[in-house]
Every structure is written in C-alpha cells, then in structure tokens.
N, C-alpha and C positions, 0 to 999 in steps of 0.2 A: 417423382422420386428425388429426394435431396442429393446434393453432391456429396462425395465421400467425406470431405473434411467437415461437413455439417452434421454428419452422423456420429461423430466421435464422442460428443458430450462435452468437449472443451468449450464450445460456444453455447450460450444460453438462448432459449427460444422465447421470443417476445412477440405478442400480437400488437401490431401497429394499426391505428385507425387511418385509413386512406381518405383522400378528399371526396371520393364518391360515396362514403358512408360505410363501405365494407372494411373488414379487418383482415390484415394480411400477416402471415407468419414471417418474421425476420429473425436473423441469427446475429447476436451481438456477443462481443468478447466479455468474459466474466471479469469482475473486479478483482484485483490482486488482494492477497490476504493482508491483514493488519500487521504492522511491524511490532515485534515484541522485545522486551528488555532481555538482555543476555543472562542476567542473574535471576530475576524473580519471575520473568515471563509476563509481566504486566504490559498492557498496550502502551506504546510510545506515543506521546502527544507531540504535535508539531511536525509530523511526517506525513505527507500526502500519500494517498493510495493511488499511485500512477502506474500505468503500464510501462514497460521498459522503453518503448519508443517515445512516449510523452516525457518520461523522466530524463531521457537523454537531452531533450531540448529545453529543460527547465534549469534555471540558474542553480548553482551549488548551494547558495544561501537559502533557497526556498525548499531544499530537500531535507534539511535537518537543522536542529537548533544550534545556535552559535554559542556553545559552551563546551567545556571539556567532557568527553564521552558522549557528546550530543549525537543522537541517532543510533547509539549502541546501548546505553544504559538509561533507565528512567531517572528522573531528577532525584528521587530519594536514594537510589542505589549509587548514583554518581556522587551525591553528597557524602555518603558513607565512605566511598572509595577515596575521595579527596582527603577526608579527615584521617583515614588510615595512613595515607602517604605522608601527610604532614607530621603525624606522630612518629613514624619510622625515621624520618630524617632529622 
C-alpha cells in the first residue's frame, strides 16, 4: 500500500527499470506549468520550467530574459508596450 502523500495525485507514477531486469513503480514530482505572457497568454521563451527549490538556487540571470518586461511579457507584447510608452512621453 502506498504512503499517503503518494496517493494524492500530486506525484506522477513512473516505472523504472531496475538492474535486475524488473521494473519498479516510483513516484516523481510533476513538471511545473509553462510561464505565459500576462497580456496575450503566449508561452514565454527563455524561462526554464524549474521547481521552486531548484529555481531558488539558480542565478537570477538564468531565470528570465535580460530586457524590459523580461519574464512578464512576451517579446512582441513588450515591444508594443515600449513603443506606447515612448509615444506618450
């Protein structure tokens, strides 16, 4: 019988091949969801899909693009936003 935290569905079930040739059921954490643009909802490029514990130990420059609105807006939406700001001022 699996332990309680393994029955919740938050962990995914994977069959691993063991050295003896038999396969064993193991429980692995699920991948986090893909980050999306705040305006259009498109997938953001350049942002890794890391768990919170791995993201904590990753440098800040590896977590999001080095540009204005990097990690928040996709490149096309960021470009539109910057053009709007320049036209207003």
